[in-house]
N, C-alpha and C positions, 0 to 999 in steps of 0.2 A: 432471367436476370438475377445475379447474385448480389446480395447486400454486402457492403464492406463491413468487416468486423470492427467494432469499437475497440480501440487500443486501451485496454484496462490498465496495463502496466504504466503507460504514459499518464493516464488519468489519476492513478493512485500512488505510484512510487516516485515518478519523476517530478512531481509538483511539490512545492514546499507548503502551500496553503490549500486547504480544502474549502471549496465554494459550494454554496447551496445547489447550484445547477448541476454539480457533479453527481448528486444523488440520482437525478433522473437519468443521466447518462449511464451510470452504473446499472440501474434497473434495465435500461434498454440493452446494454451489453450482455447482462446475464440472461435476458430473454432470448438471446441469439443461440443459446444451446450449450451442449456439452463441452465443446472446445473452450468456450469462455469460462465455464465453471472450473475446468482444469487450470486455466490461466489464473483465475482468482486464487486457487490453492497455492500455486507457485508464488504469487504476489504475497500471500499471507506468510509463506515461509521466508521470503526475502525481508519483509517488514519485521518479522519475529527475530531474525538474525541481526538486523540493524538495531533493534531495541535491546537485545542481549549484549551487543557490542558496546552500546552507549551506556548501559547501566553501570559497569565497573568504573568508568571514568567519572560518572556522577558521584559514586560512593567515595572514590579517592579524593575528590575535591572537597566533599563534606567532611571527611575525617581529618584532612590536613588543616582545616580551619578551626577544628574544635580543640586543638591541643595547645 
């Protein structure tokens, strides 16, 4: 019998808020092995890109208010 993999992308990327129960789900998912760890790396890349894309907008709004 094969266990269903926990969808780490849905857990970390597609949700707006992080809940305490998600930590245990993340641990369970990572305990499922190598494929899940590769997924976590891809998720990290996705979140890093989103953060980098959001940073310039934040800087622009701050500089436009200071003049």
